[in-house]
MIDREN-990190 format. One record per atom (N, C-alpha, C): x, y, z. Coordinates in steps of 0.05 Angstrom, whole numbers, plus 5000, padded with zeros to 4 digits. Layout:
% MIDREN-990190
XYZ...
This chain:
% MIDREN-990190
561470812458559870952477558170782492558270812525557070642542553770722532551270482531549070602531548370562561546170842562544970872589541770832590540670812609537170722606536870562596534070572588532270402584534270142561535570342538537770142526539069982535540070082562541869862577540669652592538369772603536569502613536169362593534869372566534569242540537169032547539469182535541168922532541868762550541668762573542868602602540568492598538168452599536568412593536068122564537568262557537467972528540267922530542268022548544667832547544867522578542767692589541167442619539767152596541966972588540366732581538066572593538366532626536766392635534566512643534766852634531566992634529766932607531566932588530966842566530366542562530966412561529966112564527966072582527266212607525366122621522566302611522966492600520166692595519266492571521366422549519966272523518665892533520765882548518865582561516165582573516165902581513365892605511365962573512066162563510166232540509466002519511065862514510165622499508765412520509265372532507565172558504565362565505165512570501365742570500565802548500965762531499265762499498165512504499765272506497564992503496864862522497764982552495364932575492365182582493065372560490565652571488965512544489065372526488065372495487165062518487864872530486964592541484564732557485364962577483864972606480565122584480765242566478365312557476465192536477664902538476964752520473664642525471864672509468964682519467564922524468265102523467365432531467665522521466565762512466565932502467266172513470066302500471366472506470766732506469766792483468867102474465267082487463666872494461567042510462667082551464766912549465866942577466267192581466967292564469467522563467167822560465167692548463067932533462367952570461367702586460067712611461867882624463567772631465567932645465768302639466568312615466368562617463968722620461368562618459668732619459968782655460068622669459968602704461968812707464168852696465868962708465769332690464469362681463969612667461069692688459869502690457569592706459569722741460669612742462069612774463469842768464469982747466670132740464670422744462470432731459770572730458570622760459270412763457270472798458770402811461970482810463270492842463170592855462570822866461370972891459770822904457270762893454870662902456270342909458370132901458269942899460769962924462470242931463670122946462470282973460470432981458770452990457470243009456370102994455169832990456469583004459569622998461569403006461769523034462169653037462069793074460569753081457969913078455369723095455269433099455869283077455569083093457868903098460168933101462568773111462568943138462569183149462469313177459769173184457769183170454868993189457068703204458568693188459768323199462068293217463068543224464568643235467668663233467268823205470568843196470469273202472569333194472069613187473569673162471869883144473369923116472870223116475570283099475970533101476970573071476070873064477270883036479271153026480771023016484071163020484671262993485871562990486071602959488871602951491071482967494471532960494771352978497471292962500271052972500371203003500771353003501271433034499571473057497071423041494771463068494671203076494770983052493870773060496470583079498170663068500970583081500970673111500070963118500071123137498371023162495670863149493570773152495170543179495670363168497670083170499870143195501170403183503070483204501670443239500070653238498670803261496870523266496670313254494770173271495969923287498969923270501869783286501969823317501770143308502870303332501070353354498870353347496070353364495670033381495869893369496169613380499269403388501069553381503369443380504069173375503269243342503269093329506769053314507968843308510868833294511968653279509868373278511868253257508868203240510368273213508368213190508067993169505967853166506167603146504767733126505267733099503967723080503467553059500567623046500167493019500267573005500167522973501167642941499167802942500568052941497768242935499468502914498868522881499768732875499369022881496669082893496369342908498369432926499269252950501869252957503769452956504669322931506669362909507169622908504069612897504269922875504170132902502870172922504170342940506670242955508070152952510870062962511570022996508969872999508369843022509769723044512069483034513869393047515469573057516669753044519069963051517570173065515070203073513670363088513770273110513270063110512569903142515169883153516869783138519969693139520770003157521070263141521570423150520670543183518770373189517970403218518570223242519570053231521369753235518869603241517569553231515269313227517269043215517568903220518768623206516568493185517568543157514568423143516068223127514467923128515267763108513167653089514067733068512467573050512167223041509767173044509766893044508566723022508066792997507466752975510766582971511366402958513366292954514566462932513766502907515066762889515466962908514267132918514167362926517567532960517167122969518167112996522067142974521967032949525066952934524567202924523467352918523667662916524767842932523667812951524467992975526667952984527567642979530967582998532267692971531467672945533567772925534168112929531868202941531268492939530468662908529768462890528268542874524868642876524668762852521268762850519768522832517568412832517068202812516968272785516968082765517768202746515768052732513867962744510567802730507267942747505567892743504368032756502967722775502967522763501967212777504367092782506967072776508666912778511467122784511167202809513467442809516367372807516967092816520567012798520766872782518066862761518866742738522366792727523866902728525967042719528866982734527466792752530566692766529866412764532866302761533066022760533965912797533765622795533165372816536065402838538265562809540165572828541265872842539766022825539966332830537866262868536166082864533966172889535566022917536465732904538465642923540665742942541865962920543466162935541966322952540666452958538266642964537566422990536066172987535666102999538166033029540865963013542165873029542666193036544166343045543766573051543166603082540066543064537466673096537566503114537766223107537465983124540265873137543265943127545365943138547065663132544965503110544465233095546665213077547864983067548865083031546564883022545564993011542764852994543564782960542864572959543364452932540164612915540264632881538164732865537064472862535764372886533464182885531264232889529164372867526764462876524964372896523864132900523164002919524464072955526664062952527864092978528464382986528264632960528064852966524864972975522264792972520164822973519864802991522064563015520964453042521764683056524264743048526164993066524565163073523065313048521565573041519165533061517965223060515265213082516065193116518865083118519765043140520365443159521765503142521765773151519365993150518066023133516366143129513966053157513565863162511965713185512265863214515965943212516066103236514966383236515166533213514066753210510966823214509466533202506366503210506366533240508066333258506866323279507466583304509466703292510166973307508567193293507267193274505867373264504967543282503867853283501367823293499568063278500868163252498968293239499268063206496668083194497067973171495668203149497468113135496368293102496168163083493668203061493368033045492068273028491968222992490368412985487368172976486768212946484368112942484068062912482567832903481567852876478767942872477368052882475168102883474068182907472268462911471268502935467568432929465868352937463668302926461368442951459968652936459268832944457068832962455168662952451768572960452568322983454268262992455268083012457268113031459068343021461468423029462868283045464068073022466167863024468567943003470167853009472767872996473867562987475067572964475067332951477667302937480067102943482667052949482766842932484766832905484366602896487766492888488566302898491966332903492166062900495065902897495565592898496565502914497665802935498865602953497465662990497865503011496365503027496665753041499265883037499466113049497066353055496266473041493766613040491666633067491366323070489566273090490866263115492866173125494966253139494466543156495166713137495367013134493067113149490766963131487767053141487566923174488566753180487566473202489366613220491366603223493366633254493566883263494767093247495067353261492367463266492667663292490067713309488667953289490168033281489868363265489868283231487568393223488568263187488268503183490768633151488368853139488868733101487268823096487068773063486169003055487869043026488569243014486969232986485069322982483469322956483469512934484469502917483669652889481169732894481069962877477069962876476369882850478369712831477369702804476369312819476869272842476468922847473268942856471969172867469169162875467668992846465568852849464168712835460268662857458468762837455968812856455968512863455168362861454768062866455867712867455567572873457067342876456567242845453667212833454667122813456367242782456467492792459267632776461667512790462367522811464767372824465267052799462966942806463966662785464466692765464166962746464766982717467266932725468467222736471367162739472366942747470866812763472566562772472866442753471166362728471966202706474566222689474466532682476466572670479166612681479966752712481066762723483966642724483566302739485666112738486266032709483666042688485065952663486366102651485866402645487966622633490266682647490866542682493766712692495266412686494566142690495765972690495965782677493165712663492365522652490565352668490065352692489565272699486365252699484365052715481465072705480265162731481865132753481465342781483665262798484265502811486965582835487065352852488065232865488365032891486365122914486465372917485065512942483265752929480865732943478665982930477165972963478566252966478166383007475566562992473566493011471766753016471466863047472567103047472467263078469767353076468067383090465367523097465867633132465767933135466868003156468467883171469668003199471367833217470467543224472467413224472867143230473167043262473066883272474666783297476566823294478966853321481866753322481066383328482966323333484366133348483866123372483566283380482266303421479766353414477866433391474766423393474066753404476466853398475167223399475867233378474767493372474167653344475967753333476567733304479167783290478868013284481568253292480468503279480868583249479268573233478468553205479368913198481669003183480169273168480669193134479269323128479969323098479969573083481869643071482669843050480869873027479969983021479270102995480670292982483170212966484670462953484070532923484470762926484071002901485870942888487071192882490271192875488971172844488971402839486771492807484771262790483471002811482670912796479771142791479471262811476171392804476771582779479371662783479571882757480071652728479971502733481071262706476971282701476171172727472671242711471771382701472771652707471071852692473471942669475171792658476371842631474471622614473171782602471071572574472971432561475971442557477971232536478571112557479471092582481270862586479870792614478070852617475670782630476170472630474870342607475070022596477969862620480470112615482369852628481769792662478269952673478769862696477569542700476669382679475969192668477768862670479668992677482268882683482368612707482668412710482868222734484468082741486968212728490268232737490467802735489667822707490867512705493467572686494267792677496967742663497867602636494767502626494767312600496867532578495867802586497767962573500967972566501267902596504967902595504367652583502967432583504367162569504167122547503067202542503367182510504767452492505367662500507267842492510167842479510367872454512967762439515067942452514568152471516868352478517468252506514868182518515668152552516767902550517267592531518667432537520267412525521667672514524767682500525367872529525468042543526268252561524268152580522368062600521768062617521068322631519368282652517968522666519668782681522668702691523868762697525169162683524268992652525369232643521369382617521469112612518569212607515969282621516169412640513969422662515369662688514169722706514569892735513569692748511469662766510069582790509169302775507869412757504969302734506169282709507169032698509568932676507468912649507968882625507168882609505569112592502868962577501169152558499369302584498169252599497069302623498869422637500269372639502369592668503069852649502669872619503670062614500470282624498470202622496170332623496370392657497170222677496370292702498370422711501270482703503370552709503270892701502270912669501171182656499171312685497171082693495771282713495871262741497071092752498571092781501471232783501971272768505171412763505471662755503771702740503571992721504071952685503571962669503971982639506671932629508072162640511172042631512471872643512271722669513771462682512871232658511171252645510971002624511971092600513971332594514971382562515271212558517671112572520270872560518470592557516970532567515570182572513270252551512070392544509570442521511970472492512870582496515170542467515570272458516170112482516769802472514369612456512169672455509169582449509869522426508669302413509769342383507669322365505169412381502069332373500469112355502368902373501568552355498268552355497668652383495168562390494168292401496068182408495667872421494567972446495168142462494168202484491468282490490868352469488168452464485768122457487267902439485267702437486167562458487367552476487067332497485967532528485667752528484267912544481467882561481267662588478267602592477467852600477868082600477068362616476168522578476668422559475668502532476668832521479268782539479969042540482069122518481769332503483269342475486369512489487869392493490269462512491569562480492669552460493969622437492469972439490069992435489370232428490370452457490170292475489470422502492870582508494770372493496870462484497670702473496070702452496470812425495471172443493171102458492871392459494271542485496171332502498471442512499771592495501371452483503271472459501971752445500971752441499172012424499572292450498472252477498372422495501672522506502572282504505472412507506872572486506072452465507572602437507072872439503572862444503273162445504473412464504973232483506373342512510273382504511373222503513073202499514673162476513073182444514573112417515672912420515972872394517972692389520572732381522072482390525972652381526272672358527672812347528972942332528772822302529872622297529772462269527172342264525272262282522772222285521072392275520572602281519772822277519672962257522772992244523373102216521972922197522172522206520972372178517772362182516872382199513472342201512172632206512872902215511773082218512173282196514573272184515973402163515573272135517273112135517472982107515672792101513272602112511772472105508972502093508472802107505573042100506673162073509173182062509773312037509773122016508672962002508872791990511172841970510673061954512673151929515873031941515473291970519273211991519672871985517972702005517472482013518372301989516872301961516872111942520272191933520572381921522772491920524972331936525672361962527072281979527671911973525171861971525871561956526871451936526171701911527571621888529871711891530571911904534371921906535171721928534171631949534271341958536371161941533871111925534470861899537370941887538071121882539971261870543471231898542571391916544471351935545171151951543371041942543970611948546170561943546470591919548270381905550570231919552070411931555470401938554970091954551570051966551969911990549569731982549769701953547569451940549769191938547868991947550268741941550168731909551168481895550868501863548368431852546668281865544268241860542768461861543068701878541368971871538568891885538268751899536068681918536568721946538868731948539168741989541568881994540669012006543469192024544069002060546868812052547768652074548468832097549168972097551069172116550869452115548969642125549269902129552169932148553570292140555770312159554470452185556570452193556570652233555270802220553071032234552970892259549570712252549370622228547370492233547470192228550370042234549769862222547769552243547069742269545269542281542469372266541469592258539369552237540069322219542169252209542968972193545368812206544568832229546568622245544068332239541668352246540068132235538168052216539068252193537568202171538668412141537168282132538868462104536468652094537068882093535569092081534669082056532669092042530469052013532369322005532769331981533669561960531369781954530869921960529370151948528970031911526670161907526669981880527570171857529470201833529170321821527870491803525670281800523470441780520370371801519770551810517770491831514170391820512870181835510070091819509370361802509570661818507670861805508570891778511270911775512270921749512570711726511970381735510970201718507370151718505970161726503570231730501570221700502770431685501970511665503570351641505170181643506169991628505069751624503669721648501469451654500469301634499969071616497969061597495769011619492769041611490068941630488568861615487068661620485068511605483068671590482668641571479668851558477968751569475468921566472268971575472368791605473068821624473668791639470068931662468568721675465768901677465969071702468369011726468769151748470869321757471769531769473269671768474169681804476369611798478469741831480169921829480570091856482370241855484870071873487070161867489569991874490570191891490570241922492470241947494470111946496970271939499570121940500770061956500470341979501770362004505170331993506270482024509570562011511470342003510870162019512769842009512069771983509769681974508669581950510269761927510470101928509270251911512870251913515270281933517470461917519070161933518969941939520169671946519669461935517369411932516869141921514469201894516069331882513369351861512169111839513768871838513568591828510168591842510568611864507568461890506168611876505668921861503669071850502668981822505868921809504368771778502768441784503668321800502868081814499068101819498768381842495668441845494468511813495268731801493868661774494068481759495168331758494768071742491467931764492767841783490167691801487767811795487668151802484668221802484068231772485268291754484368201731483267931724484167751736483267511728480567501741479967601761477167641773476067791772476267991740473968201723474668361738477068391739476968741749479168971737478269171722479969341713481569441737483869521736485169691759485569911759485370131776485770441769488370471786488870621786491870671810492271111801491471061835491271321825494871471833495571621816498071791821499171941842496272041862496872271867496772161899496371851908496871721928500071721950499071691968501371741989501871582014503071592026503371472056500371472071498771302079495271252088496471432121498571442130498371492159499171382183499971212169499970872196502171022219504771082196506771142214506171312230505171582229504171792239502371702269500871582259500071472279499571272302501371112292502570942308505570922326506271282314508371342327506971552349503571702354502871792359502472092351503572172335502572402318499572412298497872442317495972462310494672702288496272892288495273092275496473022244498772952243499872912221497572632199497372432222495172242213493372282203491872512223489072612204489872752174492772942175492672992144493372832134494272662129494972362104492772212105491172162130488472152120485972242091485872492109485172642084485472652064488572682062489572662033489272382014489172102035488671882023485671832014482972022028481371972026481072172000481272311994481772481973482472391951485572211945486172061923483171881918482671681943481471451936478771501920477871771924475071821927474371941906476772031893475572181868475272041849475271781845475471591823472771331837470571361813469371131818469670831811469170681841469670371822468270251845468769951844466769741859467969671883470669771879472569701914475169891912477269901938478669911936481469741952482569581933483269341939487269481947488069331978490469351996490969061986493769061983494768851991496968882018497369022038498569152057496469142074496368952100494968992122494569162140497269232143496569542158494569712150495469782113495270052111490869922102491069712105487469652092486369672130487369622148486469722174485970002175487970192165487070402171486170562151486070392128483270542103481270472122480770232125478370072126476970162157478970192176478370292202478270492220481770512218482070752236481570972222480271082198479771302183476371332196475671092201472171142213472271162239473371122257474871162283476371452290477371522280478271802271477072042265474472022243473172172241469872192245469971972262467771912275464572112280465672362291464272592298465172832283466672732257467073002228464772982216463273202220461873262195461573302170464373392160465973402138466173092128468872992144470272702136468672432147466872522165465572302174464172012150462872202134461172032113463771852089465572032084467771962064469471752082470571832113471171502121469071222120466471292122464971062131464770972096466171152075464470962045467870802041470071022056472370812051472370532063470870542087470070322109468770072086466970212078465570022057466369902025469370112018470069991994473069872002474369892025476569742028477269472032478269372018478069062025481068852015482468772034484368612024483868442004485968361989486268291963485467991968486667881989486467641987483367582001482567742026479067612026477367712003478567901983477167971960477467741950478967551935479367331928478467121937477967041954476866841980473766861971472367121973469867191969469267131935469767231924470467141892469666981893471566701894472466411890470566181908469266341930466566201936465865851939464766061904464165761897465565491886467365681881469865531864471365331890472265471915472765391933472065071956468265161957467764981963466964791946467864711917468264491906470464321902472264521906474964441903476764221936478264051925479763911943482463901934484763861961486663881954486563691945489963711921491063481907494263451909493963201919497563261925498263321901500763531906502163661881505663571882506063591914508963581924510163891921508364071923509364301931508664341949510864521972510164481997509464832011508864862033509465122032508165222067508965422077508565472100507265722107505865882126504966092127504866282153505466472145505966652174503366902170502766922187500367092194501467322213500667582193501567732198499867912216500168082244498668172265495768252252496068472236493868692230492568532217493268352198491568262184489267972196490067822219489167672233487767742250488867902267487768002288485268352288486268462263483968682261482068632248483368552220480968462202479668142203481568022219481167722221480067512196482967582177482667472156485167342162485966942159487066902168487766622165484166442148484566222127484266202109483766582090482866512072484666522060488566572061490166612041490766202042490866062064490665842066489365682046486665732042484765572032485365642006486165812000486365921963488365771960490565711968493265621964493365281963491665211983491864991977489764841963487664931967484964791948485064861918485865131907485765291888488565121869490565271891493065191878494864931887493064711904494164431899496264391924497364581935499264591954498964521975501464451985500264282015502264452037499964542055500864712076501964532095505064602107505364542136505464802158503464832164503564982193506464992217507865292212510165272231508465332265511465262279510365372306509165642311506965632325506466042326505866142297505266112282504666262262503866532264502266582289500266822290502767002313505166862311507167062338508067212316508067532331509067772310512467622300513767792281515067782264517767942273517068122298518768342303518668562284517968592263517068842245516069032263513469082260512469342275512769592261513369572235513069812219515869952232516570172236518370312248520670162271518469932280519969872319521869772313522969582283524869422277527669682280526769902272528870072272529070232295527570222321527470372345529270252367527169932359528969752380530069422364532069462345532969312333533569022351534869142381535768912400533768712402530568782407529068622413527568552389527768652362527368532343528168372335530368262342531568112327531367812334532167712364531367562379528167442372526467622360522767532356523567452330525167562302526167442282527567212285529767122297530766892302528966652299527366692325524966512329523366432309522466582295520966662266522166482249524866452241526066392224526166062228527666082261527265682270524765592259522665722270520365642266519065462232519965702217520365652189521965392182524465412193525965202187524864972190523664872218523264682231521764532212519164712190517464602174518264432152521164472142521864362125521164412103519764592099519164792064521364942060521564982036522365162015520865422004518665432013516465722010515065782036516366092042513266232059511666402043509766312057506866532044506066752058506267022054505867132079504067412058502167602074501067682066501168062063503667992077504868352091507268442080507168642063510168722048512068712075510968852103512068952119513568712133512568472130513168272143514268072118514968162106516367952079518668072089518868342082521168632090523468372108521568372131523768262160523567992152522167862144523967482149524467502120523367692105525667552076528667722080529367902094531068002102532267832121531167792144533267532166534667252144532567202133533566892119535566982098534967232085537867222067540667272082539667422096542267472117543467202129541967052135543066762150543566612123543366662102544466512075542066322073539066202081538366102078536766062052537065782040535465812015531865652017531166032025527565932028526966202014524466101995522966371995521266472008520966702010519266912019517967051994515267021996513267101979511067181991509567491971506867491982504667371967503167251990501667041968499867231948499667411929499267591910500267491886503667461894505767371885505667101878504566991897504266631877501466561874500166731876497566671853497966781828499567011827499667061794500966911785503266711800504966481786502566241773501466231794499265991788497566091760497366341762495766411733496766341716499866461714501966381695502166141683501765911716502465651702499665461694497665741696494565571683493265441700493565481734493265331752490265441769490665691751487765901763487866081742485266091738483466321720482366441735
């Protein structure tokens, strides 16, 4: 059956090898150049200052809009505030008709893309020419931008040569330098003939009435210089209070957008300049609302107004670099694009693209506006789930089975029996699933459900006597029912640290699948169940070896029950008690680690950072330090160790076609280290990477760090 809708679009993008190659090459180069551009600067300090300045601007949007209007008009500009795309487009159409204008040149502007200005003007007979090279290419192709900063990043030089050949009537070769010369020559004609110039702006400074444009081509200066009439369309979120705040944004925008310390051109326009013939330019500035003031009034989504449109969230996104902005976006692409689409086009319009977010958190890590993009996407997901519901199968599992732990656990036990016909001889993997589930095992083998879950093994584990401390082990679903050996290893490691381990048998799912699929009510039910199970026992800590579970127990419950008089205190206690196993081991062994030094042992390993562990709990050096200094192992870092493996909980089940190339790249990076051991602190990542390596027939071990620690204890290397 032919695929339709978003699945068809994903398949088409994945089959475009040129797109795939271009996005991966750019992403690799961007990460290096961005890091170099920020050398010597405190990025955290810079983005905190930007967030503060932009948050202030959002809080004072009305006053700043009035101040900007007053100061800009005092210098000869006409400033209007318009609420919707239709009003903005009509204003320009009416202006053109009144003045007899017919030929338009535009510099790059996402605000005009947002309101579909070109189509509106062309319907009224105006000739519109995009003069940014990338935008002109897109215009000739009849496409929309696939990236907010580099609109034609998805196109090859051969495709551009073909477009330019048709536009100029010449037979052009794919020589980039020559193509640029051709574009310059063709666009120069448009500049000289134009009677209306249209721009956007990166900032609008209230206390001076100035517009700021950061560009890498000279076209914006020609657009603002040659035509006698100029219109600038500026979103209200571009307002900032004063020029000092503009300097903050200018420090971050080029570095975050393209890895440059500064763009080639920084243009500041204050009021109506003189035309070449010494007449006054007719300057019109449209302050565009289009739901921005509504976003400002929303206590959750107001944060999105801190965006400076650098597109760094796209540049590091593992999903964007696989399928590009034409699939993973509307007018605005990627993580921030999901949020802006939900507001400018309505929540339902973001339904398909929000589902593609894997929640890896890389966008939040690099955002110079300090926006918690993943959290805002989760809020969109929650609101959509509340209004639209979940698909039937998801709804059955998440809302009907997971909250009923007897049914849930019984289903897993039944699955351990039912899986036998498709198990490999080693009984560890399911290499191939039958149709219609074959796509799930096309790129990785599935782990077998344990014939005896951890909860049935725990009481058989012999623990050391007279241990001074107590720890409650929260196993999570994967360790309990798929990887019980990890649980056994954890008990051994905790005993070595002086902890007697307790395992409450009434524990069940922490609620992560429900939460990350937008089923808030179910996630709260499971949270209360888990807190009740864990806090029924007295212990020094609650230990987890699954980062997702750790984050949910430690941080998400705290947010979810912040204002709940009954459960808020329990959530705080969960926050205080919950700790990741390797973080705990690291803290307990601090003195020993300080004295230790790495001895050459010949045993090498590489390490994969799980997204939740590194970006949400801040744990990433601990396991490396323990294994090298106490385990006497040599670490060989893989490329992009903290790039998502493509698992994302149920993500790899919903979007196996996207998960597969992400995993493929991860395994390639592992192979390049020439090690035969991968250490990981996340059972979900182990499921993905171990399954992919098994599917490919590679002779590489994939182990949880706790399993390696248990081996080292058995070998007498750790005490």
